Structure formats: structure tokens, C-alpha cells
C-alpha positions as CSV (number, residue, x, y, z in Angstrom):
1,M,-20.8,-13.0,7.5
2,S,-17.1,-11.4,6.5
3,K,-14.2,-13.1,8.5
4,F,-10.9,-11.5,9.3
5,T,-8.7,-13.6,11.0
6,A,-5.8,-13.3,8.3
7,S,-6.1,-9.7,8.8
8,Q,-6.4,-10.0,12.8
9,E,-2.9,-12.4,12.6
10,H,-1.2,-9.3,10.3
11,T,-2.0,-7.0,12.6
12,S,-0.7,-8.5,15.6
13,A,2.4,-9.4,13.8
14,V,2.7,-5.5,12.8
15,R,2.4,-4.6,16.4
16,D,5.0,-6.8,18.0
17,L,7.2,-5.0,15.1
18,I,6.1,-1.8,15.2
19,P,5.5,0.7,18.5
20,G,1.5,1.3,18.0
21,G,1.1,-0.9,14.6
22,A,0.9,0.6,11.2
23,H,-1.2,3.3,11.8
24,T,-2.4,6.2,9.8
25,Y,-5.7,8.0,11.0
26,A,-7.7,6.3,8.6
27,K,-6.4,3.0,8.5
28,G,-5.4,2.2,12.1
29,E,-8.0,-0.6,13.3
30,D,-9.2,1.5,16.1
31,Q,-11.4,3.3,13.1
32,Y,-13.4,-0.1,12.7
33,P,-15.7,-2.3,15.1
34,E,-13.5,-4.3,16.7
35,G,-12.2,-7.6,15.2
36,M,-13.2,-6.1,11.8
37,A,-10.4,-4.0,10.8
38,P,-9.1,-5.4,7.1
39,V,-5.7,-5.3,6.1
40,I,-6.3,-4.3,2.2
41,E,-4.0,-6.7,0.0
42,R,-4.8,-5.1,-3.4
43,G,-7.1,-3.0,-5.4
44,A,-9.1,-2.4,-8.9
45,G,-10.6,0.6,-9.5
46,C,-13.1,1.6,-6.4
47,R,-12.8,-2.2,-4.8
48,V,-10.6,-3.4,-2.5
49,W,-9.7,-6.9,-1.1
50,D,-8.2,-7.9,2.2
51,L,-5.9,-10.5,3.2
52,D,-9.2,-12.5,4.0
53,G,-10.6,-12.0,0.7
54,N,-13.4,-9.6,1.6
55,E,-14.0,-7.3,-1.1
56,F,-15.1,-3.7,-0.2
57,V,-15.5,-0.5,-2.2
58,E,-13.2,1.5,-0.8
59,Y,-13.6,5.2,-0.1
60,G,-12.1,6.3,3.5
61,S,-9.0,4.4,4.0
62,G,-7.8,6.1,0.9
63,L,-8.3,9.6,2.7
64,R,-10.4,10.2,-0.5
65,S,-7.3,10.5,-2.7
66,T,-7.8,7.8,-4.7
67,I,-10.3,9.3,-7.1
68,L,-9.2,7.7,-9.8
69,G,-9.2,4.5,-8.2
70,H,-6.8,1.7,-7.8
71,G,-4.8,0.5,-10.6
72,F,-6.1,3.6,-12.9
73,E,-4.2,2.3,-16.0
74,P,-3.3,5.8,-17.7
75,V,-1.4,6.2,-14.2
76,I,0.5,2.7,-14.2
77,R,1.3,3.1,-17.9
78,A,3.3,6.8,-17.2
79,V,5.0,5.6,-14.3
80,Q,6.2,2.6,-16.1
81,R,7.6,5.0,-19.0
82,S,9.0,7.3,-16.6
83,W,10.7,4.5,-14.0
84,P,14.2,4.0,-14.9
85,T,15.5,0.4,-15.7
86,E,17.6,-1.2,-13.6
87,S,20.7,-0.7,-15.9
88,T,19.7,3.3,-15.9
89,S,19.5,3.6,-12.1
90,S,22.4,1.7,-11.5
91,A,24.6,4.1,-14.1
92,R,23.0,7.0,-12.2
93,I,23.8,6.0,-9.0
94,G,27.2,5.1,-9.9
95,S,27.7,8.0,-11.6
96,S,26.7,10.4,-8.9
97,A,28.6,8.1,-6.4
98,R,32.1,8.6,-8.0
99,P,34.5,11.0,-6.4
100,P,35.5,13.6,-8.5
101,S,38.8,13.2,-10.4
102,A,41.9,15.2,-9.2
């Protein structure tokens, strides 16, 4: 039988910090049987793991938007190629933050 102790502790802490907790319709703890709301820690393909190490086939909690699955390598590589490096980001921020020359 699955345990949800770490997920419950996390949810309780979030509820103390954020009114109503971290909630979207599909991911709210009220969408699960009482005491069984997983807090997802990571995913790969169609599988996700919660803070307690429980493994699930993820479908509904991604609002059916994870058609490619979690961590789909071609998407990750494309993002990594297009993501600016720290020096590039600093240069962009620096150039746009400078006041116009008089």
C-alpha cells in the first residue's frame, strides 16, 4: 500500500504559506481520496514519482497536456539550445537597463 506522509507534510506547509494552498483544479488535494494526494517530485515519460517515492502513470494531473511525456529529450535539447547563457542574459539585461545616452 502506498504511503503519502511526505506529500501530506508538504501540502500542509504550503497551506500555511499560501492561502488555499498550491492549487489548480486537477492538482488540488481535494481531487484525490482523503490522505492520498501525491506531491509530484519528478517525471519521465508517462511516469511520475511523488515525494514519498510512489510511482504513477501520469495522465490527469497534467491536464492532458503532457502528450509528449515528461522530460521529452527533443524538447529539452531545443530549450537548452535556445536558453540564453548567464553572460548573454546579463548582457541583454544590462543593455536594456542602461539609460539612453544624452
